C-alpha positions in Angstrom: 120.1 63.8 93.7 121.8 63.3 97.0 119.5 62.3 99.5 120.3 63.2 103.2 118.5 62.0 106.3 114.8 62.4 106.7 113.4 65.1 108.8 109.9 65.2 109.9 107.3 67.7 111.3 104.4 66.3 113.0 100.7 67.5 113.1 97.9 66.9 115.7 95.8 64.2 115.1 92.8 65.3 113.3 90.2 64.3 115.6 92.1 64.7 118.9 92.2 68.2 120.3 94.3 67.3 123.0 96.9 65.4 121.2 100.5 66.7 121.8 102.6 67.4 118.6 106.3 67.5 118.2 109.1 66.7 116.1 110.6 63.2 115.4 113.9 64.5 115.8 113.4 67.9 117.7 114.1 69.8 114.6 111.1 70.0 112.4 112.7 72.7 110.2 115.7 70.8 109.4 117.1 70.5 105.9 116.8 67.2 104.0 116.3 66.3 100.3 113.0 64.3 101.1 109.6 65.6 101.6 108.2 62.7 103.5 105.5 62.5 106.1 105.7 60.9 109.4 103.0 59.0 111.1 101.5 60.5 114.4 98.8 57.5 115.2 97.6 59.0 118.5 93.8 58.7 117.6 94.2 54.9 116.0 92.3 56.2 113.1 95.4 57.7 111.2 97.1 60.9 112.0 98.0 64.2 110.4 101.6 64.5 109.7 103.5 66.2 107.1 107.0 66.7 106.0 109.5 69.3 106.9 112.2 68.7 104.1 113.8 70.2 101.4 113.9 68.5 98.1 111.9 69.8 95.0 113.6 71.0 91.8 112.8 71.1 88.4 112.9 72.8 84.9 109.9 74.7 83.4 107.5 72.4 82.2 104.0 72.4 80.7 103.0 69.3 79.3 102.3 68.3 75.3 99.6 70.3 73.7 98.5 74.0 73.8 96.2 73.9 76.9 95.0 71.7 79.8 97.8 69.2 78.4 98.3 65.5 78.9 95.4 64.2 77.4 92.4 66.7 77.2 90.4 68.8 79.9 87.2 68.3 77.8 86.3 65.0 79.0 83.8 62.5 77.5 80.7 64.7 77.6 79.1 68.0 78.9 77.0 67.5 82.1 75.1 71.0 81.9 76.6 73.1 84.5 78.4 70.2 86.1 81.8 68.8 85.1 82.4 66.8 81.9 82.3 62.9 82.0 85.6 61.6 83.1 88.0 60.8 80.2 87.7 57.2 79.4 90.3 54.9 81.0 93.3 54.4 78.7 93.4 50.7 79.4 90.7 48.0 78.1 89.2 47.4 81.5 89.3 49.1 84.9 90.9 47.1 87.4 88.9 46.5 90.6 90.0 49.0 93.3 89.7 47.8 96.9 90.5 49.4 100.2 94.2 49.3 100.6 96.9 48.7 98.0 96.1 48.5 94.2 97.7 48.4 90.8 96.3 50.2 87.8 97.9 50.1 84.2 98.5 53.8 83.0 100.3 55.1 80.3 102.3 52.0 79.6 103.3 51.5 83.2 101.8 49.9 86.4 100.9 52.4 88.8 100.3 51.8 92.8 97.6 53.7 94.4 96.3 53.3 98.1 92.7 53.5 98.4 90.6 54.7 101.7 86.8 54.2 101.7 83.8 55.9 103.8 81.2 54.0 104.9 79.0 54.9 102.0 80.6 55.1 98.7 78.0 55.6 96.2 77.6 59.4 95.6 80.8 60.2 97.9 83.1 63.0 96.9 86.5 61.8 95.7 90.0 63.4 97.2 93.4 63.0 95.4 96.5 63.1 97.9 99.7 63.6 96.3 103.0 63.0 98.5 106.2 64.8 98.6 109.3 64.3 97.0 111.1 60.8 98.0 107.8 60.1 100.0 105.7 57.0 99.7 102.1 56.5 99.6 102.1 53.8 102.3 103.8 56.6 104.7 102.2 59.5 103.2 98.4 58.1 103.4 98.6 57.2 107.2 100.7 60.3 108.1 98.0 62.8 106.5 95.1 60.7 108.0 93.5 59.7 104.8 91.3 57.1 106.6 90.2 59.9 108.7 89.7 62.1 105.9 87.8 59.4 104.2 85.5 59.3 107.2 85.1 63.1 108.1 84.7 64.2 104.4 82.5 60.9 103.4 85.0 60.7 100.4 86.7 58.2 98.7 90.6 59.2 99.2 93.2 58.2 96.6 96.8 58.3 97.5 99.0 57.2 94.4 102.7 56.5 94.4 104.9 58.8 92.0 107.7 57.1 89.6 110.4 58.1 91.5 111.5 61.0 88.8 113.7 63.5 89.9 110.6 65.9 90.2 108.7 63.5 92.0 105.5 64.5 89.9 105.2 65.6 86.5 105.1 69.2 86.9 108.7 69.5 85.4 108.6 67.9 82.1 106.1 67.3 79.4 106.7 63.4 79.4 106.4 63.3 83.2 103.1 65.5 82.8 101.8 63.3 80.3 102.4 60.1 82.6 100.9 61.6 85.7 98.1 63.4 83.8 97.1 60.1 82.5 97.0 58.6 85.9 94.7 61.4 87.3 92.5 60.7 84.2 92.6 57.0 84.4 91.9 56.9 88.4 89.2 59.3 88.1 87.5 57.3 85.2 87.9 54.1 87.0 86.8 55.1 90.8 83.8 56.9 89.2 82.8 53.8 87.2 82.9 51.2 90.4 81.8 53.5 92.9 79.7 56.1 91.1 81.5 58.9 92.9 80.0 62.5 92.9 81.7 64.3 90.0 80.8 67.7 91.4 83.1 67.0 94.4 86.4 65.9 92.9 89.1 67.6 94.8 93.0 67.6 94.9 95.6 68.2 97.7 99.3 67.9 97.8 102.4 68.7 99.7 105.6 70.1 98.3 106.3 68.3 94.7 102.9 66.7 95.3 101.5 70.4 95.8 103.3 71.3 92.7 101.6 68.6 91.0 98.2 69.9 92.5 99.1 73.2 91.0 99.5 71.8 87.8 96.2 69.8 87.7 94.5 73.1 88.9 95.9 74.4 85.6 95.3 71.7 83.3 92.5 69.8 84.8 90.1 72.6 86.1 87.2 71.0 84.1 87.1 68.1 86.5 88.3 69.7 90.1 85.8 71.5 92.2 88.6 72.6 94.7 92.1 72.5 95.7 94.5 72.5 98.7 97.9 73.5 97.9 100.5 73.1 100.8 103.8 74.9 99.5 103.1 74.7 95.8 102.6 77.2 92.9 104.2 78.4 89.8 107.5 80.1 88.6 110.4 80.3 86.4 111.7 76.8 87.4 108.4 75.0 88.4 105.5 75.0 86.7 104.8 78.1 84.1 101.4 79.4 84.9 98.8 78.4 82.4 95.2 80.1 82.5 92.8 77.4 83.8 89.8 76.9 81.5 87.4 77.6 84.3 87.5 79.4 87.9 87.5 77.2 91.2 88.3 78.1 94.6 92.0 77.2 95.8 93.4 77.1 99.4 97.2 78.1 99.3 99.4 77.7 102.3 103.1 78.0 102.7 105.8 78.6 105.1 106.9 82.2 104.4 110.3 83.2 103.4 111.9 80.1 104.9 110.0 77.5 102.8 112.9 76.7 100.7 113.6 73.4 98.9 116.1 74.3 96.0 113.8 77.2 95.1 111.5 79.3 97.3 108.0 78.2 97.6 107.3 81.6 98.9 108.0 82.8 95.7 106.1 80.1 93.8 103.0 80.6 95.7 102.9 84.5 95.4 103.2 84.1 91.8 100.6 81.5 91.3 98.1 83.2 93.7 98.6 86.6 92.1 98.0 85.0 88.5 95.0 83.0 89.8 93.5 86.0 91.6 93.9 88.3 88.4 91.9 85.5 86.5 89.1 85.7 88.9 89.8 82.9 90.8 88.9 82.4 94.6 92.0 82.0 96.5 92.5 81.9 100.2 96.1 82.5 101.5 97.8 81.1 104.7 101.3 82.1 105.4 101.9 80.1 108.5 105.8 81.1 108.6 106.9 77.8 109.7 109.1 76.9 106.9 108.7 73.6 104.5 105.7 71.9 106.3 102.1 71.6 107.2 101.3 73.5 110.2 99.4 72.0 113.7 95.8 71.6 113.0 96.1 72.5 109.1 94.2 69.7 107.9 91.2 70.6 110.0 90.8 74.0 108.1 91.7 72.1 104.9 88.4 70.0 105.5 86.5 73.0 106.0 87.5 74.5 102.6 87.0 71.3 100.9 83.5 70.8 102.2 82.4 74.0 101.4 82.9 73.6 97.8 81.1 71.7 95.0 81.7 72.3 91.3 78.8 74.5 91.3 80.1 77.1 93.9 83.1 78.7 91.8 81.1 81.9 91.2 80.9 82.9 95.0 82.6 80.9 97.5 80.4 79.9 100.5 83.5 80.8 102.5 83.6 84.4 101.5 80.1 84.9 103.4 80.6 82.5 106.3 82.4 84.1 109.3 81.9 80.9 111.5 83.8 79.0 109.0 86.6 81.6 108.6 86.8 81.5 112.4 88.1 77.8 112.0 91.0 78.9 110.2 94.2 80.8 111.8 94.3 84.5 112.1 96.9 84.6 109.6 94.6 83.4 106.6 93.6 85.9 104.1 90.1 85.8 102.7 89.2 87.4 99.7 85.8 89.1 98.7 84.1 86.3 96.5 84.9 87.0 92.6 
């Protein structure tokens, strides 16, 4: 795939209401074949930046297996009304995972992941952040304010690195899905073993190709995920054929309207997946910001509100549905359904 110059869109810093926002090159919606995030370090603790780039393409692809493929969506045990135990690590012994850069052997490959820690790790939530096409964990973590997210959410935050495949992540082919599903499983297992996280608060969030991967995880790893935030993701004929998740979960889907294009229309993929999820009884908040292929200013603030409201046990009736104060923190273009 031909790579062109990166174009970026900046978000205000997560904690700084007075921070000015802008674009690296004065054109936050210009076309690019990379979904890279830019850094706005105004607060010193990480900033909220996201890409405005075009570059996701792929073919229809559900991973191997009849449903919830990759390895399994059943886990290692039942946990009553909670999630099952994580799928056992595919390697012999989990490596020690520390704040900063790490490597993990998964699916026959060495995979890189950056780790951001809260003050207290035992019993903390776990948030996966998945970068866009052509981006890196070193760029995406700081640009998304990963350390600020770890602090505000009190969560362990993981920012894995993709394998450089054409699609970025494993939503496009069964082989790619197996590799990246194994990475999700292995990271969940090893982080849980080392830090004793709260398995009822495992969240996933991604942008563009990373959002398509988060969409895949919603469909195929629903047994482990409490809530998801999808920035320009979804399903369609050329990206992630819809598969009914095994359990219902709350999902925030945000996108940039008809101009949210990156080789295919994220307007179409978002609407397709949200309609299917709502038909299956999921609680789906829809936010069409109309700004094209980017994350809007302040977007991570209401993503935090959404994630904090949901644990594994809140799928039947979302607290957001009855909380007018929480809804007031979202922009007026967000649509809140009644709880299923």
